[in-house]
VOGU-3710 file (C-alpha; in Angstrom, 3 decimals, decimal comma):
1> mktltileag> -9,794/-37,364/13,854  -11,571/-34,044/13,447  -9,664/-31,366/11,520  -9,530/-27,825/12,882  -9,977/-24,728/10,778  -7,976/-21,531/11,377  -10,922/-19,879/13,139  -11,283/-22,773/15,580  -7,606/-22,765/16,542  -8,004/-19,861/18,944
11> nlagvvimii> -4,914/-17,746/18,264  -5,459/-15,489/15,265  -2,495/-13,182/15,767  -0,602/-14,741/12,843  -3,559/-14,294/10,513  -4,011/-10,647/11,539  -0,293/-9,966/11,007  -0,454/-11,587/7,557  -3,484/-9,484/6,566  -1,842/-6,257/7,745
21> gmiilgalfv> 1,362/-7,207/5,927  -0,535/-7,843/2,705  -2,277/-4,479/3,001  1,091/-2,711/3,509  2,736/-4,525/0,598  -0,244/-3,777/-1,623  -0,121/-0,088/-0,677  3,613/0,032/-1,416  3,075/-1,588/-4,819  0,227/0,763/-5,779
31> slivtlvaki> 2,206/3,805/-4,554  5,235/2,760/-6,596  3,141/2,377/-9,750  1,414/5,748/-9,232  4,743/7,445/-8,541  6,330/5,966/-11,660  3,384/7,145/-13,762  3,693/10,630/-12,218  7,423/10,619/-13,029  6,778/9,657/-16,638
41> iyewkgdrkf> 4,136/12,372/-17,018  6,391/14,986/-15,321  9,364/14,221/-17,577  7,311/13,726/-20,770  8,146/17,084/-22,350  10,835/19,597/-21,764  13,979/19,394/-19,715  12,356/18,881/-16,319  13,894/16,250/-14,058  12,034/14,306/-11,356
51> skkqfiqtml> 14,426/14,428/-8,414  14,871/11,771/-5,747  13,275/14,066/-3,161  10,209/14,530/-5,370  10,024/10,766/-5,909  10,070/10,069/-2,157  7,529/12,823/-1,425  5,170/11,566/-4,119  5,485/7,994/-2,835  4,759/9,112/0,746
61> icllicglis> 1,720/11,079/-0,333  0,409/8,064/-2,264  1,041/5,838/0,777  -0,914/8,210/2,995  -3,824/8,235/0,547  -3,757/4,426/0,319  -3,753/4,290/4,128  -6,769/6,582/4,313  -8,651/4,513/1,766  -7,829/1,206/3,446
71> gyicgga> -8,713/2,643/6,852  -12,040/3,844/5,520  -12,771/0,424/3,973  -11,578/-1,669/6,920  -13,022/0,709/9,504  -16,507/0,386/8,131  -17,145/4,078/7,471
//
């Protein structure tokens, strides 16, 4: 019996959803790391406090930048 590869199966919707999901999870992970580094740098000296609102805003900005970069890469410039 001949085995079929994923590309020969015909329906690639599951593969596309998995790739998009991995891109989103990767962007969330990178944004979280960048935001935590920004929080550590912001609170390094002095009595400044990184609020929850600042944390969310920084994470959203990082997610937008990750989305632009991944769109540029996947879109083919």
